[in-house]
N, C-alpha and C positions, 0 to 999 in steps of 0.2 A: 436499398443497396444490399446486394447479396455478397457475403464473404465466401470466397472460394478457398478451400483447403487443398493442398497438394496431396496426392495419394500417399506420399512417403512421410507426411507429417505425423500421423498417428503412430506408426511403428517407431519412429524416431523418439517421440515423447514417451512411449512405453519403455524403450531402452533406457532413456534417461532416468525414468522412475525406478526401473530395476537396479540400475547402477547406484542410485541414491540409497535404496533399501539395502543393498549389499554393503555399502560403506557404513551405514548405521549398524548393521549386524557385526561387521568386523570391529568397529569401535567397542561395541558391547562385549564381544568375545575377548578382545585384548585386555579389557578391564577385569576379566574373570580372575578369581582368586581360588587357590586350592583350599579345600575345607579340612583336609587331614594330611599328615605326613606321608611321604612316599617311601615305601619299604624297599631296600635294595639288598642284593645278595653279597655284594662286594662294595667297599667304600669307593673303589675306582669306577664302579658303575655310575656314580653320580655324574661324571663327565658325559657319559653316553646318554643318560636318561634325563639330563638337566632340562627343565622347562622354565620359562621366564616367570610364570605365576607361582611356581613351587618354591617355598622357602625352607622347608624342613625335610630332611632325608634321614632315615633310620636304618641301621644295620644291627640285627640281633635283638635279643630280649633285654631291654634296659631296666626292667622291673618297674616301669612306669605305666600307668593305665592308658588305654587308647584315648580316653576322654581328656586326660592331662596333656597328651601329645597334640590332640586336636586343638585344645586351648592355646598351646604354645604356637601352633601354626597360625591360628587366628590372630594372636598378639603380634606375631612377626608380620603378617599381612597388613596390620594396621599401623605398626610402629617402626618396622625395620624393612621397608620395601626393597632396599638394595642389598639385603643380606641373604646368604645361602648358608644354612646351618646343617652340619652332618654330625649325627650322634651315632657312635660306634661302640658296641658292647666290647669287642676285642678285635685284635688284628689277625686272628686265626685265618689261614688260607688266603691272606692278602698277598698280592704280588704287584710290585711296582717296577715298570721297565723304564730305565733311564733313557735319555736321548741318544746316548752312545750305544744303546741296545742291551746293556747288561741288566739282569734281573736282580731285584732285592726281594727278600721274603721276611715275613713276620716283623720282629722288632726293628731290624734295619730298614724295612719298607716303611714302617710308621714314622721313623725319623726322617727319611727322605721325603715323604709326603708333607711333613710339617715345615720343611724349608721353604 
């Protein structure tokens, strides 16, 4: 008895295999973790540059080694997966715009962001 395959069976199987491989790759990528902190120019840039796998954002020179910050990022990846931590040297040149449209700068901006 001879088994007949339709002409469209092989391409359909190839598509299914490609989709399965794509799904596995997406699962692998979504589990990716950041290895080091992301440096930002403004604390408010964190909102625009936020990434789900990134836990630690740094603005300025904190006087801490890059290795120590990378260790903190690794610890956050392992122990605080729902946290986003922003370390800021100072509030110089920070600007926060309220919903009403008014701008706050420096110290007043830092207080408004903390609310």
